[in-house]
N, C-alpha and C positions, 0 to 999 in steps of 0.2 A: 984777815977779818973778819970776825966774829959774827953772823947776820942774827942769831938765834931761830935761825929754821932747823927744819930737824930733817937730816939729810942720809940717804942711803945710795950703797951703791945697790945695781941691777942685781947681785946674787942675793946682796942682802935682802931685798925685795923682794925676788922668789920665794926666796927663805920667807918669808913671814909669808905671801901666798902657798906655798906648803901649807906650811903649818897653821895658816884660817882651814884652808882643805880638809885637813886631815882633822882638826876640831870639828869643821860641819857635819862633816860625812864619812866618822867613821866607819860605818857598815859597807856590807855590800849589798847593791842594787839589782834589782831587773832592770837590763833597759829595751828596749823597741826600737829598733835602729833598719838599716837597710845597709846593706853593703857593698862598695861603689870598686873599692878596693882591695884585694887581696893576693898577700906574696906572702912565698914562702920559702926562707931562708935557708941555707945549705945546714946553719946548727939546727933545723928544725920550730926553730920559731916560727911563727906563724904572724903577718903586721896587715893592720886591715885598715880602709876608712870609712869610718860610720857615716849615713849619713840621715836626713831628717828631709822629706819633701812635703809640699804645701799640697795638700789632697783636690784640691780645684787649678791649681794652677804645674804643678810639679817642680817649680820651683824651689831649690835647694833652701831650709832654713835653720838647718844644723848641723854640724860636723866637728868631729872629735877621731883621734889616732887611736887603737886598741891594737893590744898585743894579747897573745895567746903562746904561753911559753909551752918549748917543746915537750915537758914533760904530761904537761895538760894537754895539748893541741894531742900527740897521739891517742891519749883517750877519747878527747873530743871530737876528732873527725869521722873516724869508722862510725861510729855510734851515731853522728847526726847524720851520715850519708845511707847508712844499714837504714833508719826508719824513716828517711823521707823518700829515699832513693832520689837524692839529688845530689850533687856534686857544690861539696860545702865552697860557695865560688863569687863572685860578684857577681850582683841585682840579683838577690836572692834576699827576705827580709827575715831578720831573727830576733830570738827572745834572750838578750844573752845576761847573765849575771858576773858585775866587773865591779871594782874597786875603785873610784877617782884616784888620782893620784896627779902629783904637780912636780916635775925634777926643772932642777936651776938650770939647768944647760937643755934637755932634753922636751922641756913645758909641760903642756898638758898630757893626760896618757891615762885610757880605760884598761883595766888588766881583768879580761877576763877568764873567768874560772871555771861554769857552766853553760849550757844551751839548753833549749827547754824544744825538742826535736816538731811538739804538736805544734807551735806557732807555725815554724815554718811550713807545715801540715796545712793548716786551715787558709793559709796565707793561699797558699797553690789552692784549696779549694774555694775561696770565696774568687779567685782569679779565672777558675775555671766556670763558677758561678755567674759571673760577671758575665763574660764570655755565650754559655748560654741566653744569660738573658739577653742579652743586645740580639744573638739572633731570632730567639722570639718573638721578640718586637717588633723586628725587621719583616716577619712573616714566614724565616726561608729554615728554620731548624727542623721541620720535621717533611721537607723535601725528598730528597732522599730515602729517608725512611718509607715514604710511600709508594716506589716504588716500585711495579711488580716485576720479577724476574720469567724470562720465559721458560714455558712448561720443559725444555730440554735445552739446557745455559751447558754453552758447550765453549765458544769463542773467549778468551778472556787477555782481557788491556792490565798486564804486570806490572805495579813497580816497586821498585828494589834495588839497591847496590847489585850488581852482575856480581859481583867476587864475596857477597853472604850469604853466607852457609846455612842461614837462614834459608835464601831462593834457593838451594842446591837441593837440599830438604825438600820446600814443596812442588820443584818440580819432577823431584824423583816421586815421591808420592803419589802424581798426576801419572808421568810414564808408565809403569811399573803397580796401577789398583790392580783390583783382582778382579772385576769381571771384565777386563780390557777395552775398556770405553777407552776413546778415539777422541782425547779435548786440544783441544787450540789455545795456545798463547802468544801472545807478543810481548817481549819484555820493554818497556822502558827507563831507563837508566835514572836514577838519583841518589842525591846525596843521602843516606837518613840517620847522620848525626852530626851534632857540632850546629854552628848560629846557619849556612843554609840549608839545612834541610826542609824548612818548611816554603822556602822559595824555589828549592827544584825542587819537591812533590807539586807544587803549585806549576811550573814550567813544563812536565810531563803532565798531567793533567787535559791542562790548553792542546798538549800535542794530540794527550787522545780523542778531544772534542775535537780534533779536525779530522776524524773515521772515527763519525762517534755511531756509525753505521754496522761497519765491519764487525762490533764486540756485545756481546749478549752482557758484559761485566766490567768492575775493574778490582783487581785487587790492588791492596798497599800491605805490605809486606816486608820483617827490618828483623833478622835472627840476631840474637846476641846483643852485646855492645852496653853499655852503659845505661845503667836505669837512671839514672842523672838526666839523657841526654833527652827521656824523655817531652822536658818543657818542651821542645819544639813544637810538637804533637800539639799543644795549647795554645796556638798561637791566632791568634783571630782572621789575623786572614786568608791563612789553609782551610781555617773549618767552614767557614764561608764557603769558601770553594768547593769543597765534601759537598754537602749538605745542599746546594744548587746542581750538585754535577745534572745528566741529564741518564744517567746508567746509573744502574743502583751499584755501589759499590759497599768490597769487602775488606776491613782489616784484621789485620794480626801481626801487630807488631812485638809479642813477647813478652806482657808485661801482663803476669796473672792479677795482680793486686789492682791496680786501678785502674778507673776509664778517664781515656786524655780525651779532650773536648773532643776531636776526630774520632773515637768512638764511638760516643752519645750521639752525631749526628748521623755518622755512615747507616746501610742500609742493615749490614751486618756486621757483626764482630763477634772474632774469633779470640782465642787464647796466642797463637802462636801459626806460623806463616805454615806446619805439617797440619795443624786443624782447618786452616783457610783450604788446602788444598782435603781433607776427609769429608769440607763441607761440602766442593766443588760434587766429589763421589756419590756422596746420599741425596745431592737430589738429582744430578743424571740419572742414579738407582731407583731413585723414587720413581722417577718418569719412565722408567725403564720396566719395573716393576707393573705402574700403572698401565703400561700400553701393553704392554703382555696379560694381563686381568681384565682389557677392556676387547683382547681380542678373545680369549678365552669366554666373554660373557658374549661376545658376539658371534663364536661359533654355538655357542651352545643356543644362542637364540634363535642364532638360522638352523639349527637341528630340531629344535620344536614346529618351527614355523613350517619346517618342509616332510614333518612329522602328522605338522596336522590337515594341512594341504593334500599329503597323500591318503589320510584316512576319512579325509572329503570326500577325494580324489573315487576311492573304493567304496562309499555311500551313494554317491553318484555314480558309477559302476554298476551297485547291485541295483541301483533303482533305475535302471536307465531303461530296461525295457517292462516294466510297471509303465514309468512316465510317457513310454512310446506306445504305449496297448493305448495310456489314457489319452494322450495327443491324436491317438487313430480312432477313439472312438469320440473322441472332440470335435476329429474334422469332418467325419463320416457323420455329425449330429450337428455340424453347421451345413454337409453338403447336402446333407437331406432335408434343410428347413432353407436353404437356399431352393433348391430344387423346388418345393412347394411355395417355397413364395415366389417364381417365376413360373411356374403351374397355375399359379393364382391368375398373377401379372397376367400371363397367355390367353387366360382365360377372357377376365375382364377385357383385357384388348380386343378378341376376337370376338365379344356380343356388345363392344362398342363399334367394331367395325362393321357385323353384322346390319345392327342397327342404324347405321352409317349407312350400307348401302340397300337397305329395306330401302330406306329414306331416299337414296339416289331411284330403287328403281320405279319407287312411286311415284318419284319426279317424273320419270324418262314417260314411265304409261301414262299421266295426265297430258304431255306434253303430246306425246307419240299422234299419226294425223290418226287412228283410227278411234282415242279419246275425244279427238276434237271433230271428228265428223258425229260419232255418235252427239256429240252433242245440240250435232241441231247444224252443225257448219258444213262446208262442201271446198273442194280443192279442184282448181282448175287446169288438168293440162295441154298445152299444145305441142304436137310432136315427144311426146312423154316425159315434158317439163314443166314443172311446174309454171303458170305464168304469175307473173306477181303483177302487172301492166300492159296497160293495152299496146300500147310503144312495143311494135313490130307485128299489130296483128293484125291482117285485109279484112273486108268482106267477102263470104264466098269459103272462108277457109273452114276447115272443121275441126274442135273444140272435143273435150271429153270433160267430164263434170263426175268427179267420183262423189258418192257422196255412203252412207253410214250403210243402206243395204242396195248401193248396183249402183253403174256406171247412165252416165246419159251421154251420147252423143249430137252433138248441135252443130248445126252450118251458122256464121256469123252473118246475120245481117247488115247488119248498122252497126258503126262503133261510134259511142256519144262519150267523149272527156270530159272528166268529170270538171264544174264548175271550180272546184278547190285548186286543180290542179293549173287554171289557166289562171287563176290567182297569182299563185306563186310563179 
């Protein structure tokens, strides 16, 4: 039954879609996308799934299949990896020249003809810049750079793969240094390539941190390996751990062209494991030269001081007789002065004593009985003793009276006691 409506088979409709797409988009177009999946077929063809994510949420907002035919992929893959230092694999952002097409059986597909590595490099640069900016905003980006090395760094924790050629080169350089310096190292094994690299290094740093006081610094080295593995060193968690680690860190991960994020936040960045060993040896040699120069300087200072003291001693020795003579003369002068002072003091004392004796002599003279008698007084004696009281005297006894010009002998006729005495 005819209904008047137009009907298509699926093949016919898909053919219309194909024709419409070819008419609407006949040219090649540069498209920005992220590789979410990449498979290389045994035939050499590369099949991709491209996506676009919303910046704010990370939600996938567009998806398309893409194909790089073997003849093109053989040229694009080495060109891209050599230019960017990254594997052409899932997880990277690319800018590709495509032709959109629609196949009745296989559906919508993008055929890739060319790729611009600078876009991917720019994305990696933007990613590193974003991580660095985040570390700057958190105030930790320069913490490890600001740490000071000891004057003589000799004890190092080394993070590396034990089987890496770079680790062997590093140890050989240290152990066979031309100066014979003794340098102590402890290996903390870690995965240095692949998806587990960042977490493995963080775990090694945690183990080292538990023995922080044993070491002067940390060396992170990686020798050989694909340059694409450097993506693991652009990890924010790893960079944050390196930036805030309490010991200074040297990185030598074997990549000369670009700095990874951990290179940018570590205390010291060198190109290779061998260069890391050379840096350590040079620091020790600088300390050795400084110590030698310091010892020489101290020795010269001591020599100069000894010479100065010797010369001073010689001058003092030569001047000693004169100084002694001056000292003797000075002492003689002091002695003479003291003697004169002593004589003067003695004379003064003698004069004073003489005056005191004269005064005493005059006093004695004035108080002597003779002087008293000269002034009209008399002295009565009874049996040779001075009579001071009538007590003990009796009438009829004889007494003597001494006067200034002679002696009188008297007999006591009568004793009349003093009225004053009776009253008393």
